[in-house]
C-alpha positions in Angstrom: 0.0 0.0 0.0 1.0 3.7 -0.5 2.8 5.2 2.6 1.1 8.6 2.3 -2.6 9.4 1.7 -3.3 13.2 2.2 -7.1 13.3 1.4 -10.1 11.0 1.4 -13.6 11.1 0.0 -15.9 9.6 2.6 -19.4 8.1 2.2 -21.7 6.9 4.9 -24.7 4.7 3.8 -27.4 4.7 6.5 -29.7 1.7 6.4 -32.9 1.9 8.3 -34.8 -1.0 9.9 -37.3 -0.9 7.0 -34.5 -1.7 4.6 -34.6 1.9 3.1 -31.2 3.5 2.8 -29.8 7.0 2.5 -26.2 7.8 1.3 -24.6 10.8 3.1 -21.8 12.6 1.3 -19.2 14.5 3.3 -17.7 17.9 2.5 -14.1 18.3 1.3 -12.1 21.4 0.6 -13.7 22.0 -2.8 -17.3 21.2 -2.0 -20.1 23.6 -2.7 -23.0 23.5 -0.2 -25.5 25.5 -2.1 -27.0 22.4 -3.8 -26.6 20.1 -0.9 -29.6 19.6 1.4 -27.9 16.9 3.5 -24.2 16.5 4.0 -21.7 15.4 6.7 -19.4 18.0 8.2 -17.3 15.7 10.3 -16.6 12.0 10.7 -14.3 10.3 13.1 -13.6 6.6 13.6 -11.7 5.3 16.7 -10.4 1.7 16.7 -8.6 0.1 19.6 -7.1 -3.3 20.4 -7.1 -2.6 24.2 -7.4 0.2 26.7 -4.2 0.7 28.8 -3.8 0.2 32.5 -0.8 0.0 34.8 -0.5 -3.8 34.8 -0.9 -4.8 31.2 -0.1 -4.0 27.6 -2.9 -6.2 26.4 -6.5 -7.0 27.4 -9.4 -4.7 28.2 -10.9 -5.4 24.8 -12.4 -2.3 23.2 -15.4 -1.2 21.3 -14.7 0.7 18.1 -16.7 3.8 17.6 -18.0 6.1 14.9 -19.1 9.8 15.3 -20.7 11.8 12.6 -21.9 15.4 12.5 -24.1 16.5 9.6 -26.4 19.2 8.5 -29.9 18.5 7.2 -31.2 21.7 5.6 -34.4 20.1 4.4 -34.9 18.3 7.8 -35.0 14.9 6.1 -32.5 13.6 8.7 -34.1 15.3 11.7 -35.5 12.5 13.8 -38.4 14.6 15.2 -39.6 15.6 11.7 -42.8 13.7 11.1 -42.8 14.7 7.4 -39.4 12.9 6.9 -39.5 9.7 4.9 -37.4 8.2 7.7 -39.5 9.3 10.6 -39.6 6.7 13.3 -36.5 4.9 11.9 -33.7 7.4 12.9 -32.7 5.6 16.1 -30.7 2.7 17.4 -32.3 0.3 15.0 -30.4 1.7 12.1 -26.8 0.9 10.9 -24.2 2.8 9.0 -21.8 1.3 6.4 -18.7 3.6 6.1 -16.1 3.8 3.4 -13.4 6.2 2.2 -11.5 6.5 -1.1 -8.0 7.9 -0.7 -6.1 10.1 -3.2 -4.3 6.9 -4.1 -7.6 5.7 -5.7 -8.0 2.8 -3.2 -11.3 2.3 -1.3 -11.2 1.4 2.4 -14.2 -0.3 3.8 -14.5 0.6 7.5 -17.4 -1.8 8.0 -20.8 -1.6 9.7 -21.6 0.5 12.8 -24.7 0.2 14.9 -26.2 3.5 15.9 -26.3 4.2 19.6 -27.7 7.8 19.5 -29.2 10.2 16.9 -29.4 13.7 18.4 -30.8 16.8 16.9 -29.8 20.4 17.4 -31.3 21.9 20.6 -31.8 25.4 19.5 -33.3 27.5 16.5 -29.7 28.3 15.4 -28.7 24.6 15.3 -32.0 23.2 14.1 -30.3 21.5 11.0 -27.5 20.0 13.0 -27.5 16.2 13.8 -24.9 14.2 15.7 -24.8 10.4 15.4 -22.7 8.1 17.5 -22.4 4.4 16.7 -20.4 1.3 17.7 -19.1 -1.8 16.0 -20.5 -5.3 16.4 -18.5 -5.9 19.5 -20.1 -3.0 21.2 -23.5 -4.6 20.6 -22.7 -8.1 21.7 -20.0 -7.8 24.4 -22.3 -7.8 27.3 -24.8 -10.5 26.0 -25.2 -13.7 28.0 -23.2 -16.4 26.2 -25.7 -19.1 27.1 -24.8 -22.7 27.4 -21.2 -23.6 26.5 -20.3 -27.2 27.5 -16.6 -27.5 28.2 -14.5 -30.6 27.8 -11.1 -31.2 29.3 -8.0 -30.4 27.3 -9.8 -28.0 24.9 -7.5 -26.2 22.6 -7.5 -22.4 22.4 -9.2 -22.4 19.0 -11.9 -24.9 19.9 -12.7 -23.1 23.0 -13.2 -19.7 21.2 -15.2 -21.3 18.5 -17.5 -23.0 21.0 -18.1 -19.5 22.6 -18.8 -17.8 19.3 -21.2 -20.5 18.2 -23.1 -20.2 21.5 -23.4 -16.5 21.1 -24.4 -16.6 17.4 -27.4 -18.7 18.3 -28.8 -15.7 20.1 -28.0 -13.2 17.3 -30.0 -12.5 14.1 -28.5 -13.6 10.8 -27.2 -10.1 10.0 -25.2 -9.9 13.2 -23.3 -13.1 13.1 -19.6 -13.1 14.4 -17.4 -14.7 11.7 -14.1 -16.5 12.4 -11.3 -18.0 10.4 -10.7 -21.5 11.9 -7.3 -21.9 10.3 -6.2 -18.5 11.9 -7.4 -19.5 15.3 -5.7 -22.9 15.0 -2.3 -21.4 14.5 -2.4 -20.3 18.1 -2.7 -23.8 19.4 1.0 -24.5 19.0 2.6 -21.2 20.0 2.8 -22.3 23.7 3.5 -25.9 24.5 0.9 -28.6 25.2 -1.6 -27.0 22.9 -2.6 -24.1 25.1 -3.6 -26.2 28.0 -5.7 -23.9 30.2 -7.8 -23.9 33.3 -11.0 -23.0 31.6 -13.0 -23.3 35.0 -11.3 -20.1 36.1 -12.6 -18.1 33.1 -15.6 -16.0 34.0 -18.2 -17.0 31.3 -20.9 -14.4 31.9 -20.3 -12.5 28.7 -18.1 -12.2 25.6 -16.1 -9.2 26.9 -15.1 -11.0 30.1 -14.0 -14.1 28.3 -11.9 -12.3 25.7 -10.3 -10.0 28.3 -9.3 -13.0 30.5 -7.8 -15.0 27.6 -6.0 -12.0 26.1 -4.3 -11.0 29.4 -3.3 -14.5 30.3 -1.8 -15.4 26.9 -0.4 -12.1 25.7 -2.8 -12.2 22.7 -4.7 -9.3 21.2 -8.3 -10.5 20.5 -10.8 -8.2 18.6 -13.6 -8.1 16.0 -12.3 -6.4 12.9 -14.0 -4.3 10.2 -15.5 -7.3 8.5 -17.1 -8.5 11.8 -14.6 -11.3 12.0 -13.0 -12.5 15.3 -9.3 -11.9 15.1 -6.4 -13.1 17.3 -2.8 -12.0 17.3 -0.4 -13.5 19.9 2.6 -11.2 20.5 5.0 -14.3 20.7 5.1 -14.7 16.9 5.5 -11.2 15.7 8.8 -11.9 14.0 6.8 -13.6 11.3 4.8 -10.4 10.5 5.9 -8.1 7.7 5.2 -4.3 7.8 2.5 -3.1 5.5 3.9 0.5 5.1 6.3 3.1 6.4 5.5 6.1 8.7 8.2 8.7 9.2 8.7 12.1 10.7 10.4 13.2 7.5 7.6 12.3 5.2 4.0 11.7 6.5 4.0 12.4 10.2 3.1 15.8 11.7 4.1 14.7 15.2 5.1 11.7 17.3 5.7 11.1 21.0 6.7 8.3 23.4 4.1 6.9 25.8 5.8 6.6 29.2 3.0 4.7 31.0 3.4 3.2 34.4 3.9 -0.4 33.2 7.3 0.5 31.7 8.6 1.6 35.2 8.9 -2.0 36.5 12.1 -3.9 36.4 10.8 -7.4 36.2 7.7 -9.7 36.3 6.7 -12.3 38.8 3.7 -14.5 37.9 1.7 -16.5 40.4 0.2 -19.6 38.7 -1.5 -22.9 39.4 1.3 -25.5 39.9 -0.8 -28.5 40.7 -4.4 -29.6 41.0 -6.3 -32.4 42.6 -9.9 -33.5 42.3 -12.5 -34.8 44.7 -16.1 -35.8 44.5 -18.3 -34.1 47.1 -21.6 -32.7 48.0 -21.8 -29.2 46.5 -25.4 -28.2 47.3 -28.1 -29.2 49.8 -31.6 -27.9 49.6 -34.5 -28.8 52.0 -38.2 -28.6 51.4 -37.8 -27.5 47.8 -41.0 -27.4 45.6 -40.2 -29.8 42.8 -42.5 -30.3 39.8 -42.6 -32.9 37.1 -40.8 -31.7 34.0 -38.4 -28.7 33.7 -37.0 -27.1 36.9 -34.5 -24.4 37.3 -32.8 -24.2 40.7 -31.1 -21.0 41.5 -28.8 -21.4 44.5 -25.2 -20.7 45.4 -23.0 -23.9 45.5 -21.0 -24.3 48.7 -17.8 -24.0 46.7 -16.7 -21.9 43.7 -14.3 -24.6 42.5 -16.9 -27.1 41.3 -16.0 -27.9 37.7 -18.7 -30.5 37.0 -22.0 -31.4 38.5 -22.4 -35.2 38.0 -25.4 -36.3 40.0 -28.5 -35.0 41.6 -30.6 -36.9 44.2 -34.2 -36.2 45.5 -35.9 -37.3 48.7 -39.6 -36.6 48.2 -42.5 -36.2 50.7 -44.6 -38.5 48.2 -43.7 -40.6 45.3 -40.4 -41.0 43.6 -38.6 -38.4 41.4 -35.6 -38.9 39.2 -33.5 -36.3 37.4 -32.9 -37.6 33.8 -30.9 -34.6 32.5 -29.4 -31.4 33.8 -27.2 -28.5 32.9 -25.3 -26.4 35.5 -23.5 -23.1 35.4 -22.5 -21.1 38.3 -25.5 -20.7 40.7 -28.1 -22.1 38.3 -29.0 -25.7 37.6 -31.5 -26.6 34.9 -32.9 -30.1 35.3 -35.6 -32.4 33.8 -37.4 -34.4 36.5 -39.5 -37.5 35.9 -42.1 -37.8 38.6 -45.7 -38.8 39.0 -46.4 -35.9 41.3 -45.3 -32.3 42.0 -43.6 -32.7 45.4 -41.7 -31.1 48.2 -38.2 -32.6 48.2 -34.9 -32.4 49.8 -32.2 -32.1 47.0 -28.6 -33.1 47.2 -26.2 -32.2 44.4 -22.8 -33.9 43.9 -20.0 -32.7 41.7 -16.2 -32.7 41.1 -14.4 -30.1 43.0 -10.9 -28.9 41.9 -8.3 -28.1 44.6 -5.5 -25.8 43.4 -1.9 -25.3 44.6 0.0 -22.2 43.6 3.6 -21.2 42.9 5.5 -18.2 41.5 7.9 -17.6 38.6 10.1 -14.6 38.2 11.8 -13.7 34.9 15.5 -14.8 34.8 17.0 -11.4 34.0 15.5 -9.8 37.2 18.1 -8.8 39.8 16.7 -5.9 41.9 14.1 -3.3 41.7 10.3 -3.2 41.4 8.4 -6.3 40.2 5.2 -6.3 38.3 3.0 -8.9 40.1 0.7 -10.9 37.8 -1.7 -13.6 38.5 -2.2 -16.1 35.8 -4.7 -18.8 36.9 -5.7 -19.7 33.3 -2.6 -21.0 31.5 -1.4 -24.5 32.6 2.1 -25.8 32.8 5.3 -24.2 34.2 7.0 -24.1 30.8 4.1 -22.0 29.5 4.2 -19.7 32.5 8.0 -19.3 32.0 7.4 -18.3 28.3 4.6 -16.0 29.3 6.6 -14.3 32.0 9.9 -14.0 30.2 8.2 -12.4 27.1 6.1 -10.0 29.3 9.3 -8.9 31.0 10.9 -8.3 27.6 8.1 -6.2 26.4 8.2 -3.8 29.4 11.9 -3.5 29.2 12.2 -2.1 25.7 13.1 1.5 25.0 10.4 3.6 23.2 8.1 0.6 23.6 4.8 2.6 23.0 4.5 5.7 20.7 1.7 7.8 19.3 2.1 9.2 15.8 -0.1 11.6 13.8 -0.2 12.3 10.1 -1.1 11.3 6.6 -1.3 7.5 7.3 -3.0 5.3 4.7 -6.6 4.4 5.9 -6.0 0.8 4.7 -3.8 0.4 7.8 -5.7 -1.7 10.2 -5.4 -2.9 13.8 -2.8 -5.6 14.2 -0.7 -4.5 11.2 3.0 -3.8 11.6 4.5 -0.6 10.3 8.0 0.5 9.9 8.3 3.7 12.0 11.1 6.3 11.9 11.5 9.4 14.1 15.1 10.5 14.1 14.6 13.2 16.9 13.6 10.5 19.4 15.9 7.8 17.9 12.9 5.7 16.8 13.6 3.3 14.0 11.8 0.0 14.3 8.8 -2.1 13.3 5.8 -1.4 15.5 2.4 -3.0 15.8 -0.8 -0.9 15.3 -2.9 -1.1 18.5 -5.1 2.1 18.0 -6.2 4.2 15.2 -8.2 7.5 15.3 -9.2 8.7 11.8 -10.5 12.1 11.0 -12.3 11.4 7.6 -13.9 14.7 6.6 -12.5 18.1 5.5 -9.0 17.7 6.8 -7.9 14.1 6.7 -5.5 12.8 9.3 -4.9 9.8 11.4 -3.5 9.4 14.9 -2.1 5.9 15.5 -1.0 4.2 18.7 1.9 1.8 18.2 3.6 -0.9 20.3 7.1 -2.4 19.8 7.1 -6.2 20.3 10.0 -8.6 20.7 
């Protein structure tokens, strides 16, 4: 791709829930507004692989966002205008497809955004002004309940993620399905030893955001949903295989660049606490007295007497009349769904038995640490000391590098996407290396520019 793009022509196609669409043009420096009744005045896209904190360079998976400001002289895009053809549809049921053509003649598809808010001007002087904010697919699905995900022992990383996505897609309409590339996910199964053996019982499975954050932080892997609504994964341990897609330089296409000296780069080493050994025991995990039991489907909501139960394997009833049997059940956290065969609805004492995991812990400190301040990490997901050693040593190498994170602004090609590598040069700060793109902030209207957040990897 071209290193420098100085201007873009942006188009937003708004599709309403009745399948009617409207294409919104955006002004550029040579636009004439006299003939335009509806046009965009500003457009910004923010994409992030993670939001930073003081203990990680990964995780905290982010929602990508779109902001559009427009003018609707004829009030066609004023949501309160009852005479508009789109009245009643200018709300969060609509979506926006965004694209931009650069001065290199190449079109960049920024994908689909789901509208969060459609706000009109609040005074007579701003009556024609509209502000729209929207988020990507991840923003819409991240807090949804995953539903039933049955886990087996010794799942690979790829099969676990696929099972989660399939479970979530069952609850999503056909036009909001999360896609994935199985071969890409499977590449990660061999990066660590023993096929990514992980303690899946320690992963909070309430929603997609929590699952992805947990796996990302404990494996040093960026995980996100890209512009094509495809789940992507990028483990930092194999970055030497990636080729830069373009160059960004202070002498050519950058207006400014600066080093991000965040707290995480002040540590001198990493110490990881991990699970060194596990044992299993079968025991009673729940006891209920005088529970109203009915023939057929029952859902029991009660807190188990341990949070280390990885498998409920049997349920027994003692009824005040007749006999009841549990012929099938599904358990997750504090809920047990069970099918009961009984001649009567009854009051019963219920005993639930399951397999409980008991964990022992140990620590590992990176080999190059001698003295100073340690970054304390808990990794209760990854299994095996060799994997923990690899994780810890690599983490320590990341936070020990000079100019490890930088932010640059300039005429960066909009085809550059999250996870790409770019050759970056800034002679005044002695920057000359390949960096991974972890954040992009595009201004796509009158004055095109892009601010990119970059991280140096080993």
